[in-house]
N, C-alpha and C positions, 0 to 999 in steps of 0.2 A: 485348554488353550494349546495343547501340544500340537494341534494341527498347523499352527503357524510356524513353529520351530525356526525362529529368525536367528540362525547362527551364521555369522560371517564366514565366507568361504576361504579355503586355502588357495592362495594365489600363485603358488610355485609348483606344486606337484600335481600330476594328473594328466589325463588324456585331453587334448584341446577340445574335442567335440563333446566329451563328457563334461568338461568344465563349462562349456557354453550352455549346456542344459542346466547345470547346477546354478549358474548365474541367472538364467532365465527363471528358474524356480524361485531363487532368492528374491529376485525383483518382484515376481507375482505375489509371493507371500507377504512381502513388506507392503506392497501397494494395497493388497486386500486388507491387511491389518489397519493401514491408514484410513481406508474407506470405512471399515467397521467402527473405527474410533468416532468418526463424525456421524455415524448412524445412531449414536446415543443421544443426539439432539432431537427432541420431539417434533419441532416445527421450524419453519424458516426464520421466524423471528429470533430464535436463539442464535442463529448464525451472525446476526448483526449486533449482538450484545457485546459489550466490553466486560469480560470477566475481571479484568484488572484495568483501572483507568489509565495506567501507564503503558498499556499494550494495545495493539490493533484489535478490532473485533474479530471474532472467530472466523468469519468468512475469508479474511486475509490468509490465515494459516491453511485453510482448505485449498486455496489456490497456490499458495507459495511453493510447496514442495514440487509440484509439476512445473511451475515456472522456473524453478532452480535447474531442473533437468534440462529444459530447453535452452536457457541462457548459457549454461556451461557447455552443452554439446555444440551449440553454435560457435561459441568462443574457441572450442577445440577443433572446429572444422569438421565435425562429424554429422551435423545437420546442415543442410545447404542454406536454410533461411529460418526466420522466426515463424511461429505458427499463428500467434495472435500478439502483435507488438504492443497493443494497449495493455493486455493482461500481463505481458512480460515486462511491463514497466511498473504498473501499480502494485503487483504482487511480488516485486523483486526484493525489497529491502524491509526487514522487520525493525523492531524497536528494541534497543538495549537501553533501558532506562538508566539515566545518569544518577538519579537520586530518587528517593521515595516521594518527593514533593515536586518532581519535574513532570507536570502533567502534559500529555501529548494532546494538543488541541487541533491537530491537523484533521481536516475533513476530506473524505473521499466519496466519490460517486461509485459505490461498489456495485458490481453486476449482480444478477440474480443467482440464487443457488443452482438453478437449472442450467444456466449458462456456464457456471464454473464446473458443474458436474460433467457437462458435455465436453468441456475443454480438457478435463482430466482424462476422460475416455480417449480423446484424440491423442493426447500425449502418451498415454499408456500404449496405444497401438503403434505409434511411431518408435518408441523405445523398444518394444517387443520386436519389431521388424529389424531395428538396428542390431540388437543382440543376436538375432538369427542369422544376419547376413554379413556382419562385420568380420573381417579376417581375425582369427584369434591364434596367438602364439604365446606360450608360457616362457618365462614367468610374466605375470601382470605386475608391472612396476610403474613408476611415475610417467615414463615415456610411452607406455603401452596405451593404445586407443581405448581399451576397456577400462582404464583407470578412472576416467571421468564418469563412466557408467556406474562403477562401484561407488564413486564419490556421491552420486545422486541418490543411490539406495541408502547409503549410510546417513546422508543428510536427512532423508525421509525418516529413518529410524530415530534420529535426534528429535525431530518434530513430533513424532508419535508421542514421545514422553513429555516434551515441553507443552504440547497442546493439551495433553491429558491433565496437566497441572492447571491450565486455564479452565478447562471444562469442569474440573473439580470445584472451581470457584463460582460456577453459574448456579442459579437457583435450582434446587432439585426438581421442582415442578416443570422445568424446561427440559428434563432429561428422562431417558428410559435406560434400563439396565444394560441391555445389549451384551457386549463382550465383557462387561464388568459384573456378571452375575456370580462368578466363582470366587466370592469373597471368603476370607477365612473367618469362620464363625467361632473359633476357639478363643478363650480368654483364660489362659492357664494361671494357676497359682504362681506368683512370682517368687523365684529364688533370689534372695538379696544379691545385688551386684557385688563383685569382689575384684581386687587387683591381682594380676598374675605376673610374675617376673618374666621378663624377656631379656635375653643376653644380647648385648650390642655387637655390632660388627660393621665392616664396610659394606655398603649397598651400592650396586651399580644400577644407575637409572638410565632410561632411554633405550631405544631399539635401533638396530642397524637398518641400513637401506634395503637389505635383502630379506628382511623379516617376512614371513609367509602370510601375514594377515594385513588387511588394509589398515592404514594409519593416517590420522590427520597430521599436518606438518609438525606440530609441536610435540608429537610423540617421539620424533627421531632426534638423534644426537647422543651424546655420552656425557654423563656426570657421575662422579663417585662421591659418596657422602659417608662420613663416619657416623654411625648411629651408636650412641652410648647406651649403657644398660638403662632399661626403663621398666615400668610396670604398666599394664594396660587393662582396662576393665573387661571382664569376661563377656559381658553383654553390652549391646547398645543400650543407651539410656532409655528406659521405658517411660511410658506416660505416668506410671505410678511413681517412678523415681523423680521425674520432673515435677510432679505435683508438690513434692516437698519444697521446691524452690518457690512455687507459686504461693503456697501456704505460709512461707516465711516472708511474704511481701517482697519477693525478689524483683518484681516489676515496678515496685514503688521506691526502691532503694538505689540511688545513683551510684553508691560506692562499688557496686558489682559490675558496672557497665563501663565499656570504653567510651570515650567522648563521642565517637560516631554512634555507638550503640544507644547511648542515652538520648542523643538527638532524635534517633529513629523512634525509640520507645515513647518519648514524650509527644512527638509529632503524631504518631499513630494512636496514642493513648492505649497502648497494648497492655493487656492484663493476663493474657495466656496465649498459647500458640494459635496460629491462624485457623487451623482446622478443628480446634476445640469450640464447642458451642455451649455456652453457659446458660442453664435454665434453673432459676432460683439458686439453690446451693449445690447443684449437681452439674455434671458435664455430659455432653454427648460428643460423638466423633463424626466428623464429615468424612465419608469415604468418597469414591469417585462419583457415584450417582445417587447415593442415599445417605441418610443420617441414621446412625445406630447408637445404642447405648455405649458409653465409653469403654473402649478396649484397653484396660489398664496395662496389659502385658505387651501391647504393641509398642514399637519404638516411637518416641516423641519426635514429631516432625516439625522442625524449627529452622530458623535461619542462623547464619554464623554468629550474629550479634547476640542472639539469645543463648546459643551454646556457650559462647565465651563468658557471658554473664553467669551462667550456671556453674561453670568451672571455677570462676573467681569466688562465687559464694560457697561452693562445696570445699574449696581449698581452705577458706577461713573457718568453716565449720569443723573440718576434720584435722586441720593442722598439716595437711599434706600439700605439696606443690603439684597441683593438678592443672592440666591444660588439654587442648586438643592435640592429637598426634600430628606430626609433620608428614609430608608425603613419603619420605624415606622410612619413617617408622611404620607407616601402613604397609609398605612393601616388606618390611621386616616381619610383620605379622603374616603376610602372604607366604614368606619363606619358611617360617617356623611351623606353619600349619599345612605346608605342602599343597596349596591350592592349585588346581590344574586350570590351564587356560581354557576358554570356551570351546576351542576346536577339539579338545581332548575329552569333553564330556560325553557320556552316554545319556545321563540325565543330569540336569543342572544340580550342583551340590548345595545350592542355596535358593532362596526365594527370588529368582531372577529369570529373565527371558520369558516371562509369562508362563513358565512351565508348571508352576504349582498353584498360584493364586492370582486373582486380579485385585489384590489388595496387599497391604503388609500383613504380618502375622506375628505371633508372640516372639519375643527376643530370645527365648530359650528353646526354639524349635529346631533350628538348623545348626548342628555342631560342626566346628572345624578344629579338630584336636581339642585343646583345652578351652578354646574360644568359641563364640557363636557369631554367625553373620559377618564373617570376615569379608565376604562378598554377598550382595543381595539384601533383600528386605527393603532397606532405604539406603540412599547414598550417605556417605560419612564426610562431614566437614573436616577440613584440616587447617592447620595454622599456616599453610604454605600458599603465598600468593602465586598465581600462575605466571610463569615465564618460560621461555624456550630453553632447552638444554644446549650447552655448547655444541656447535655444529648445526643448530637449527637453520632451516632454509624455508622460505615461503614458497608454497606451490603456486606456479604462475596462473593456474586456472581459478584459484581461490585465495587471492593475496590478502584478504582481510578477515580470514577465519579466526586467526589467533592474535595477531599483533595488536588489535585494539584493546585486548584484555591485559596486555603487558604493562599495566599502569600501577600495580601495587594495590589495586582496589577490588580485584577479583580473586577469590580464594578457591583452591582446588577442592573438588569433592571426589571421593574414591569409592570403588566397590560396587556401584550400580544399585538399582532398585528392582522391585518386582516387575516393573514394566520396561526395564532396560534391555534392549535387543541389539543385535548386530555388534558393531564396534563398541558400543557402550558397555557390553557385557564382557569385554576382554580385559585382561589384566593391565595392559598398557594404555587403556583409555585415560585421557586427561581432559576433563571438563571443569570449567570454573564459572562461578557466578558472582555477581556483586553481593556483598556481605549481608545486605538486607533482603536478598532475593529468597523467595520460597520455591522449593523444588520438592520432590519426594525424597527429602533429605533429613537425616538425624545425625547422631554422633555417638562416639565412645570417647572416654577420656583416658589420659595417661598420667602417671606420676613420674616426674623426672626432676633431677637437680639441674638439668641442662636445658637452656632455652634454645630452640632450633634456630639455625642461621636463616634469616629472612632475606632471600635474594630477590631483588627487584632489578633485573637486567633490562632496563628500559632502553629504547633506541635513541641515539643522538639525532636530533632533528634540526639543530642550528645549521642553516644552509651553508654558510661560509665554512663552518667546521666540517660538515659532511663532505663538501667538495675536497677539502684537504685530506680527509680520511681516505676517500677514494683515490686521490692522487698518490697517497702513501701506500695503501694496502690493497687497492682494487686491481683490476685487470690492466694489462698493457693495451693501450689503444693506438690506433692508426699506425701500427707497426713500430711504435716508439717505446723504448724502455722508460720506466718511471724514473723521475729525476733522482730520488734518493739512491737508487741502484746504480745510476750513472756516476754519482758522486762517490759511491763506494768503490767503483772501479778506479777512480782517480786516486783514492787513498791507497788502494792495493798497489798501484803502479808507482807511487811517489814516496811512500813511507816505508822505510826499511825496519825490520824487526818490530812490528807494531805491538807484539805481546809484551814488550818492555816499556811501552809508552802510555801516557795519559792523554786523553782527547777531550776537548771542550767543544761541544756542538751548540753554537749560538743560533737563535732563531730556529729551534729544532722542530717547530710546528707540531704535528701530531705524532712524530717520533720514529718514523721508519728507519731513517739513517742511523739514529742512535742505537736502535735494537740491532741493526746489522753490524755496526761498528763494534758493539760489545762482544761480538764473536772473534774480533781480531785484536782489540786493545786490552791492556791491563786494566784500564779504568776509563769509563765514559761518564762525563757530566753533561747533561742536556738541559739547556735553559731556553725558555721562551717568555716573552713579556706578557702573554695572554693566558689567563687561567682557562679560558674557553678552549683554546687549542691544545693545551698541555694535558687537560683532564682525560681525553680519550687515551693518551699514551700511558698515563698513570693507571687508568682502569685496565688497560691491556696487560700491563706489567703485574698488576695485583691479582687479577682474576683469570688471566690467560684468554680473555674474551672481550671483543669489541663489537658493538652493534650500532649501526647507523642506517639512515634512510637517505637515498638519493633519488633525484627526479628521473622518472622514465620519460614521460611526455605529458604535457598539460598538468592535470591534477593527479596523474598516475605516479606511483612510487615503486622503488625497488628496495627491499629490505636486505641488508648485508650483515652477515656474521663472519667475523675474522677470529680465527683461533691461532694463538701464538705457536702452539705445537705444530700446526699445519705449515707454518712458515719456517719451522725448525729453528726458532729463535728463543726457546724457553730454557736453555741450559746454561746461560751466563748472566742471569739477572742480578746476581749478588754484587756485581761491580758496575752496574748501570744505575744512575740516579737522575730523576727528572726534577727540576726546580723552576719556579717562576721568579723572574728577576728582570730588572731594567738594565740593558747592556751598558747604558751610560752611567749607571750607578752600581756596578757590580761590587758585591762584597769582597773584602780583601782576601777571603779564603779561596776565591777563584783565580789563583795564580799558579805558576810553576808547571804549566802544561807543555807537553811536547808537540802537540798538534792542536790547532784551532780551526774549525770549519765555520764559516759565516756565509750561508747561502741565502741570497735574496734578502739580506738584512739591510743593506745601506739605504735602499729606496723606501724602507718602512720606518726609519727612525728620524728624529728631528734634526740631529746634528751628525750627519755621516762623516764630514771632514774631521770633527773632533774625535769621533770613534777611531778613525784611521790613525790619528796622531797618538792615540793612547794604547792601542791594542798590543803593542810590543811588550807592555808591562806585564801582560798575562802569560807570556811565553818564556820558556827556558832559552838559554843561549843555544843557538843552532836549531831552534824549534821552527815548525812549518806553519804558515798561515795559508789556508785555502779559502779564497774569497770569490764569491760568485754574485753576479748582479745582472738584472735585465736593464739597468740604467733607466728604469721607468720613473723618472723623477716627477714629483707631484707637489705643487706648492701648498696643497692642503695638509701635507705631512711635514714638509720642511721648506724653509725659505730658500730662495735661489742662492743667496750668499753662503749657504751651508752645503751646496752641492759641490762635489769635486770636479764635475764637468757637465757637459750637456748644455753649454751656453756659449755665447760669443764674448770675447774679451778683446778690446781694442780692435773690433771689427773682424777678428779671426776666431774660428771655432775652436773650442777647448773640448776635446774628446774626454769621456769619463775615465778611460783607462790611463790617459796621460795625466789627468789630475790626481788619480789614485797613486800612480807611480811617483809623481812629484812629492806626495806626502810620505809614502812608505819608503822611498829610497834612503831616507836618513837612517833607518834601522833595519831595512831588509834589502835583499837582492832578489830580483825576479829570476826564478828557476828555469822557465821555458816560456815559449810563446803562449799567450792565453788560448784557452780551449773554448769552443762553442758547444754547449749542451742544449739540445732541442727536445722539448717534451710537451705533451698535451695536458690540458686541464679540462676535465669532463664537466660540462654544465648540465647536460641531459643525455639521453641515449643517442641522440643524433646531433648534438651541438657541442663542439669542442673549441677551446681557445688554445692555440699553439704559441708557446713562448720559447725564447732562447736566452739562456744565461751565459754570460762570458765569465769564464773561470780562470783566475790567475793564481799561480802558486809562488809563494814567497818564503824565502829562508831568512830567518833572523840572523843578523850579523853577530859574531862572537865579540 
């Protein structure tokens, strides 16, 4: 299989014209491998079979990778028009099964294999022409026009593997050996698995934007994790070792399974791994295109739920705390075994990239220091649900590659398999599947007293909250500064010696002003009545990361990642506190403040006049009240008799600022003429609402 040599190219160094030829060769080898994969189907009938009832028939995947190229290149403006709009619709979107019993009943009028084959030839010719003629300058990064071309090639590499899993589930009489003839015939005597000590350390995860290899969006960013000492199994769990779990009635015993796992196990009536075939009292093994006697030294290929159940069972059996490794622990194994990245190989150091076999092989065949199969043979399940690293950004040409999996239900697999090519075979590759999903995936276990931290950094989608997040942390729009930063300037201009003062921020919303004020004041207490709005601020303070989704246009969305360190607001968090409370029933402890800020609060509470009459009780003598309002009074929130102004009395208009002054003058004096702060509220990429708050500054009388 070495003739394919599907190694992802270096995108930074080299001569542009030599790089052009390298990319063309990479494209041709990948496309040819994809073609050869489908040549293992004996007849056209096989193309229309559903290998998995939850997935499309094979014909979809045959057309999908070429359609992906066209759709992305049109979107990028590199192709002037679509080639076959009908194909580029029906072959566009695959199926990510939500659960094992979520049957896909959609019916499609699929074209003939000949039609799809001809479409693939046309697409290949168009892309070849584009690679030959498109201006090329290095480095190739997100903004470079060659990036979507590499994206299409890497997408094709992904589907070579995922389609191979589907083909592996078709009846063998519908298949011919083809590229899968080079199976490993060995079945070595198994050396019993053992646990090897690994010393912990801090592990840096994520790659920089100038990394020389292509990466999917979720590979970028930066996250440091402390890995404690642990022990890891020398080998991947073999079929022989997994047999012990089966013979111990592991599939019949609920106590070993998670709730999700047991639901899957009982629904599927599973008794052994999917690729095992039981005949009488013995087993055979399904490889890609044939069934062979069981290879007991090959890695057990299972889903996460089975791997987790095995670890729970073996923990009870051995008295050790066994589990799957975390993503960071896998990277620790990479570090201690000094695994090279794909670009540095002369020959693949493990059973990966189709360089050795077109099947898995014994778990004790490819050593990496004291361990075996740190990369290659089969993917390795981890305990880590997929999420982006801090700094994650969605690529605009493929905005739904990663984010649909950030739901805590997709776990990472690491290390690649024998058929992993291109980006999949790199150390930074991050792929995740639903826990009941089958891939060419197995596992190793670790022993540790520490449970890994499970991060599920999902995106805030509550529309009202995300609008507030963008107003607080997003870009400046329409040439206007964000309201919290305008209020910050008011504080700077009117509060002397803030480092000696305590500030109370009422109606703090999603918290930007409070974070900024914490850089100036001795103490900041930020209060909001809504847990919905205060939650993002607390999340940002706790994890240094805030994620939310805002509307682009129509059904399109923009995913935003906010890092506290990028805002330079992560150095004074010890004297900032967020709390949920009702401003009309504030606890007694919220008193004695030097400054109180209440922006756009009056119009949101039921009794604004009562609030104004009581607020002096929360301030020190000589303290400052900064009050802002749009005066957008609404009877659904407060009755007219509770408004300080905005109505007629005895036939004369009562302005809100006059009504506010009438109430506050008993305990305050107005420091200066009110200010008008104008700011936009983003509703979508081209729709904004402009508001103006009147801000008055009051000094409490001594």
